[in-house]
PADO-503574 format. One line per 3 residues: their letters; for each residue z negated, y, x of C-alpha. Coordinates in nm, 3 decimals, always signed. Layout:
A> Z:Y:X ~ ...;
END
This chain:
MHL> +0.000:+0.000:+0.000 ~ +0.101:+0.337:+0.145 ~ -0.103:+0.641:+0.049;
SWK> +0.053:+0.982:+0.051 ~ -0.141:+1.256:+0.225 ~ -0.211:+1.402:-0.120;
EAL> -0.371:+1.083:-0.250 ~ -0.564:+1.041:+0.079 ~ -0.697:+1.393:+0.038;
GFV> -0.794:+1.298:-0.317 ~ -0.998:+1.006:-0.185 ~ -1.178:+1.232:+0.063;
AAA> -1.253:+1.478:-0.218 ~ -1.368:+1.190:-0.440 ~ -1.607:+1.060:-0.174;
LTT> -1.755:+1.404:-0.112 ~ -1.800:+1.507:-0.475 ~ -1.931:+1.169:-0.588;
SAY> -2.182:+1.150:-0.303 ~ -2.307:+1.498:-0.394 ~ -2.464:+1.357:-0.713;
VPG> -2.650:+1.072:-0.540 ~ -2.948:+1.281:-0.413 ~ -3.002:+1.425:-0.762;
FMK> -2.988:+1.079:-0.915 ~ -3.235:+0.945:-0.658 ~ -3.474:+1.234:-0.729;
VWK> -3.458:+1.177:-1.103 ~ -3.493:+0.801:-1.061 ~ -3.803:+0.837:-0.841;
MKP> -3.965:+1.107:-1.060 ~ -3.884:+0.949:-1.396 ~ -4.236:+0.956:-1.538;
APA> -4.281:+1.320:-1.447 ~ -4.267:+1.546:-1.753 ~ -4.046:+1.811:-1.592;
IGV> -3.749:+1.664:-1.409 ~ -3.578:+1.958:-1.238 ~ -3.230:+1.924:-1.384;
SFG> -3.074:+2.093:-1.683 ~ -2.978:+1.860:-1.969 ~ -2.708:+2.102:-2.084;
QYA> -2.561:+2.129:-1.736 ~ -2.538:+1.753:-1.692 ~ -2.402:+1.710:-2.045;
CVS> -2.119:+1.952:-1.959 ~ -2.062:+1.792:-1.619 ~ -2.050:+1.444:-1.774;
AGI> -1.803:+1.556:-2.040 ~ -1.588:+1.716:-1.770 ~ -1.600:+1.402:-1.556;
FCW> -1.492:+1.196:-1.856 ~ -1.198:+1.434:-1.910 ~ -1.105:+1.408:-1.540;
LVY> -1.114:+1.029:-1.573 ~ -0.877:+1.038:-1.868 ~ -0.656:+1.284:-1.679;
GIV> -0.649:+1.053:-1.377 ~ -0.543:+0.765:-1.600 ~ -0.271:+0.975:-1.764;
IGS> -0.123:+1.091:-1.433 ~ -0.181:+0.756:-1.262 ~ -0.389:+0.894:-0.974;
LSV> -0.608:+0.622:-0.824 ~ -0.825:+0.875:-0.636 ~ -0.898:+1.079:-0.950;
MLA> -0.971:+0.764:-1.151 ~ -1.198:+0.612:-0.885 ~ -1.394:+0.932:-0.825;
NIL> -1.471:+0.970:-1.192 ~ -1.535:+0.600:-1.256 ~ -1.803:+0.620:-0.985;
TLP> -1.945:+0.961:-1.075 ~ -1.966:+0.926:-1.455 ~ -2.237:+0.656:-1.454;
ITL> -2.444:+0.861:-1.209 ~ -2.436:+1.176:-1.423 ~ -2.491:+0.977:-1.743;
SIL> -2.794:+0.810:-1.582 ~ -2.935:+1.149:-1.493 ~ -2.882:+1.258:-1.855;
WYK> -3.050:+0.944:-1.982 ~ -3.354:+0.991:-1.754 ~ -3.375:+1.358:-1.854;
KKY> -3.365:+1.267:-2.225 ~ -3.618:+0.989:-2.186 ~ -3.865:+1.153:-1.947;
G> -3.779:+1.525:-1.941;
END
């Protein structure tokens, strides 16, 4: 499989943006019983909706990097939302 430089750049962007959510997820996961988890429910609801739209967009245009980034990121942001709803 040959990747164009554009798709390779997409994979680099995917790795960077997806990994950016991991520290927040780890913080929420560790602090889950705390009454005030320091993330905004509204912010993560908007981010999750946007990630879902990017996933659909990636499917429509057939971009593996866009699909993969959002397939990996969506569960992380949804988990943060779930923890916020349950414990926040």
